[in-house]
C-alpha positions, -999 to +999 in steps of 0.1 A: -645-534+019-673-534-007-652-515-032-622-538-025-644-569-031-655-555-064-619-551-075-609-587-065-641-605-076-640-626-107-661-648-130-656-684-141-665-676-177-645-675-209-641-645-234-667-660-258-694-659-232-688-623-223-667-603-247-676-616-282-707-638-279-715-633-316-687-658-325-668-685-305-636-678-326-613-652-310-595-647-342-627-640-362-638-616-335-605-597-336-607-595-374-643-584-373-636-555-350-606-544-371-625-544-404-656-528-389-635-501-373-616-496-405-647-491-425-663-466-402-632-447-393-624-444-430-656-426-435-650-403-405-614-395-412-619-393-450-645-366-446-626-348-418-593-346-438-610-337-470-628-308-453-595-296-438-579-298-473-606-281-493-621-256-468-593-248-443-561-252-463-579-246-497-556-269-516-569-288-547-536-302-562-530-339-568-503-339-541-528-325-516-553-352-524-526-379-521-516-364-487-552-364-475-557-400-486-525-410-467-534-391-436-570-406-436-556-441-441-531-438-413-556-424-388-581-451-398-556-479-393-546-464-359-582-464-346-588-499-361-558-513-343-570-497-311-602-518-314-584-549-325-558-549-297-585-542-271-603-574-278-570-593-285-557-585-250-590-593-233-588-628-249-551-633-242-554-622-206-584-645-200-564-674-215-535-668-192-556-666-159-577-692-142-607-670-140-620-638-157-610-608-136-632-586-157-625-552-142-587-555-143-587-573-177-608-546-194-588-517-181-554-533-188-565-544-222-577-509-230-545-493-217-522-516-237-543-514-269-544-476-268-507-472-259-496-495-288-519-481-314-513-444-307-478-448-321-493-455-355-508-421-356-487-391-367-468-374-338-484-340-344-519-355-339-511-373-306-512-341-286-547-333-298-559-369-292-545-369-257-563-337-248-595-350-265-594-383-246-586-365-213-618-345-218-638-377-222-620-394-193-627-366-169-664-365-178-668-403-176-648-404-143-671-377-128-702-397-138-687-429-125-679-414-091-709-392-087-733-421-094-717-438-064-719-408-041-682-404-039-682-367-051-711-342-050-726-326-080-716-289-081-742-266-097-726-247-125-694-267-121-689-269-159-691-231-161-666-227-133-641-250-152-647-230-184-642-197-166-610-209-150-597-222-183-605-190-202-590-169-174-558-189-175-555-184-213-563-147-211-537-141-183-509-154-205-521-143-240-501-116-258-490-108-293-460-132-292-480-162-279-514-176-286-505-203-311-531-228-296-567-229-308-582-213-277-559-183-277-565-178-315-602-179-309-600-154-280-579-130-301-603-133-331-635-128-310-624-102-285-598-083-306-560-085-306-557-050-291-569-064-257-539-088-255-509-066-262-481-073-237-474-035-235-511-025-234-516+012-225-533+023-193-559+041-214-584+022-235-569+012-268-601+017-288-606+051-307-643+054-300-663+058-267-663+028-243-701+023-248-697+019-286-667-004-281-687-026-257-718-027-279-698-036-310-682-064-291-716-082-291-723-082-328-693-102-343-693-130-317-731-133-319-729-138-357-700-163-353-718-183-327-753-182-343-743-189-379-717-214-368-743-234-348-767-231-378-741-245-401-734-274-378-771-282-375-774-281-412-745-305-420-745-327-389-773-348-401-781-354-438-775-322-458-794-337-487-826-333-468-823-295-470-823-298-508-855-319-508-872-298-482-858-262-481-883-252-454-862-271-429-834-245-434-858-218-420-864-240-390-827-242-384-823-204-384-853-200-361-840-226-336-837-210-302-806-232-293-787-218-323-796-182-312-785-190-276-751-199-289-747-165-304-760-147-273-736-166-251-705-156-272-717-121-278-726-115-241-692-129-230-672-106-253-692-075-246-690-082-208-652-087-211-648-054-229-669-036-203-650-050-174-617-042-191-627-006-196-637-002-160-605-018-147-583+003-170-598+034-154-589+019-120-552+015-132-554-023-125-527-047-135-532-056-172-527-094-169-548-097-138-576-075-152-577-097-183-580-128-162-606-113-139-626-099-168-626-133-186-635-153-155-666-131-148-677-127-184-675-165-189-707-168-170-725-159-202-716-193-215-742-207-192-768-195-218-756-223-241-738-248-219-714-273-234-697-296-210-672-309-236-661-274-244-657-266-208-635-296-202-615-290-234-607-253-225-598-263-189-574-291-199-558-270-226-551-243-200-536-270-177-515-282-206-502-247-213-492-240-177-476-274-174-455-267-205-444-234-189-435-253-158-414-277-178-396-249-197-387-233-163-375-266-149-402-265-122-422-296-135-407-328-149-407-338-185-423-372-185-413-394-214-442-405-236-465-383-215-490-377-244-491-413-253-496-423-216-524-397-211-541-411-242-537-447-231-549-441-195-579-420-206-589-444-234-584-474-211-608-460-185-632-450-213-632-486-226-635-499-191-667-478-186-679-487-221-679-524-212-690-523-175-712-492-173-717-477-207-744-453-195-716-432-180-706-422-215-723-395-234-751-411-256-736-396-288-702-410-280-716-444-270-735-446-303-702-437-321-683-465-303-710-490-311-711-481-347-673-481-349-671-516-336-699-530-358-722-531-328-696-550-308-701-527-278-738-533-276-734-571-280-712-575-250-730-600-226-735-578-196-761-597-176-736-620-159-714-590-151-742-575-129-732-599-101-699-580-097-719-549-085-719-529-117-750-514-133-740-529-166-773-535-183-789-501-181-780-491-217-792-524-233-814-540-207-831-565-231-801-578-249-789-614-243-770-636-267-796-664-270-778-679-300-747-690-281-731-722-292-738-744-262-709-767-271-685-738-267-697-724-233-683-734-199-701-756-174-703-728-149-719-704-175-743-732-186-754-738-150-756-703-137-767-683-168-781-703-197-804-725-177-818-695-158-822-673-189 
């Protein structure tokens, strides 16, 4: 009954008092969010697409720069309209209802805004965005439910998800498949010879098994260690390294960067060891690959990454669902990618408004910056009466500069006078 009462409870407040207290004008608030998002997303997508053009594709022609500019502009507009429509629908729904049913309003607004805006983005990027948002959704939903005691916290649950996802990829991977990023990464780190569909019963490596296992540690270790060092160097302000080169040494000596290398190296070496042992036992090739990957994935606990675990797991689910579709076992749902993105993003925005502490702090900071601090300036203190822990992330914020002539009588009596 308590959960049901939360779903049906409402507030006698308007959208200015809760959603956009920095301005009483809905139109100005929508425009503000759109322009703030356009500015910040332009920086993000501009750098992302330029990196892909120069470093990954290695194209420096005029046409390549024009294409990069067009792609960055399109993605920026997509994300900006997502923010614009979110607040737009909140205001429109509030105007059409006698009271503010905040929980339903926020989720429906987030779903509609995300579903409409995703069609602005290029079709080949919608698949990646749907998987990315599904990762965030599953993490936020877990935090939301576990904080209420609905589901227990499983020790090492993220490693189990990662192990299941990697095992699923390893079971299917062969020389004619493996077009997705996870399969390509496994082939690169472990070696393509381990994933031949007609793999021989004998070990495919020319040297002794001990040398084969040992060499499997070196390459992944360097990839993980140097890759983590590069991310650490460029994630912040790279200019600081030019001003103070000694910080570069600190990056290379950082234990967390070394742990990333150890986790990858240990996983690949363990995989090769188990594969060699199972080949001597004449085990089924696909099953032995899956078993070896599931066990060796425990090394990823040295450098845990919940986002990576969720990404690998959901990519495996996607791969198997597509196989089920091709075999007419599972249905082909129209607009499935767009719906997954909209549902995931809708719940993420729901949590970002009502209980932002359920989001990862880095992603919450990104959302707040993307919206020009619109997320942090939501008036959450009146929302606490609905039973949500809404003020934990910004406990001291309250919009004291509200225009009293624009607020409702109920808000004036229950909130302003007592603030």
